[in-house]
N, C-alpha and C positions, 0 to 999 in steps of 0.2 A: 906886176901888181903895185899898185902906187902906195905911197907911204901912208896916206888917209885910210885905205882899205886895210893895209896890215894893222894898224892902231885900232880898228873897230873890229877886227877879228876875234872871236871868242870860241871856246870849244863847241858849243852849240851851232854857231854860224858856220863853221868849218866842217863839222859833222854833216850838217844840213847840206852843204854844197857837195861833199863826198857822196851822200846817199843818193842826192839828185843825179850825180853822174853814173852811179851804180844802176840804178833803175831805168836811165836811158841807154845804157850800155855803151858808156865811154869808157875807153881803156884807161885803167888806172895804173900806177906804177908806185913803188916805195911805200911811205906812210900811208898815201890814200888807198893803195890795194890792199893793205894790212888792216886798215880800220873798215873799210867795206866788207872785207871777209869776216871780219869779227862780228860786225853789225849784222850780217847774214846768219852767223851761227845763232845768234839771240832772236830767232823767230818770234818768242813771246813778246818782245818788244817792238814788234815791225809797225804797229799802228804809231808808236811815238815816232819811230824814225821818219814815217810818213807825213808827219806834223811837225818836224822839227823847226820850220820856219815860223810857225805860229807860237813858239815857247819863248818866254823871256828868259835871260839868263839867271834870274832869280827863282826859277822853276826847280826846286830842290831835288824832287824826284828824278827828273829828266838829268840834271846835272850829274846826279849820282850814278845813274845809268851809263851815262857818256863817259864819266871817270872810270868805271868799271871796264867798259869796251875799249876805253883808250889804253888802259894797262894791258888788256889782252892784246891789243894791236902792236903795244911796244915789244912785247914778247915775240909775236908773230913776225915782226919785223927782225928781231934779233936770229931767229930761226931761219928767215929767208936768206940773210946774209951770212949766217953761220958765223955771227959775232956776238958775243963771245962763244967759239966752238964749244967750251964745255956745257953751256946751257943746252945746245942743239944735241949733244950727247946723253944729257939727262933726260931731255924730252925724249929721246928715241929709247931710253932704257924703259921709261912709262909706258910709251907705246907699244914697247916689246913684252911687256906684262900684260897686255891686253887693255890697257887704260885709253878710253877714248881721245880722239885729237882735242876736243875742248877741255876735257877734264884734266887732261896733261897740261894744257896750255894755262888753264885757270890756276892750277896748283903753282906753276912757276910765276904766274901773274901776282899771285898773292903774295908771295915772296918779294917780287920787285916792289909792289906798292909798301909793303913793310919797310923794305930798306930806303926806298924813296923818302917816306914819311920820317924814319928815324934820321936822315942825313938832313933834311929840312929842320927838324925839331931840334937838332944840336948844332944847326949852323953851320955844317960842315957839307963836304962834297960827298957824293956818292961812291961807295967802295965797291968796284968790281969784284974784286977777290972775295969780300965779305958776302957780297951777293951769291956768288957761285958757291960758296962753302954752305951758304943756308939753303940754296937749292938743293945740295948734295943730301943734307940733313933731311929735308923735306921729303924728297923721293925715297931715300930709306924708309923713314917713317911710313911712307904711303905703301909701300912695298910690304912692309911688316905689318901693316893695319889697312887692309884693303878697303875695310867698312868706311873708312874717313872719304872714300871716293864715291860721289854720288852714282856713277854709271858703271863701276867696277866689274870686270868680269873675271877677277881673281877669285879663287876659293875662300 
């Protein structure tokens, strides 16, 4: 990829390219595979995915959806790579309690987004250990309060 193309790459244009590859059946790897997987999980937004090339970067609704899916994909990539392994273990705890794949992933992605914004707001770096501890607390809360999970199968 040339330098000019990299400078012009946005979340919207990257997602549009990934979605185009996904619907054409092009094999995807790493970040692209994680993003495509998470985009497919949000079938309610498929009409937006199909039109990504027509949206400007100022379309706040689409950008908001993409940020959501990007955070989902970041967690999916962590799970696929087992890095950090504690996140995968905590995800497996949720799955073992009957929580759906996407609800478990969303719970972790919410914490990831929270920790990312906190680091950015404080001008600091992302603290992986704090992230893991916050996910542990979130998992415990969800197990104790399954009503907080949209598709929970817990009593």
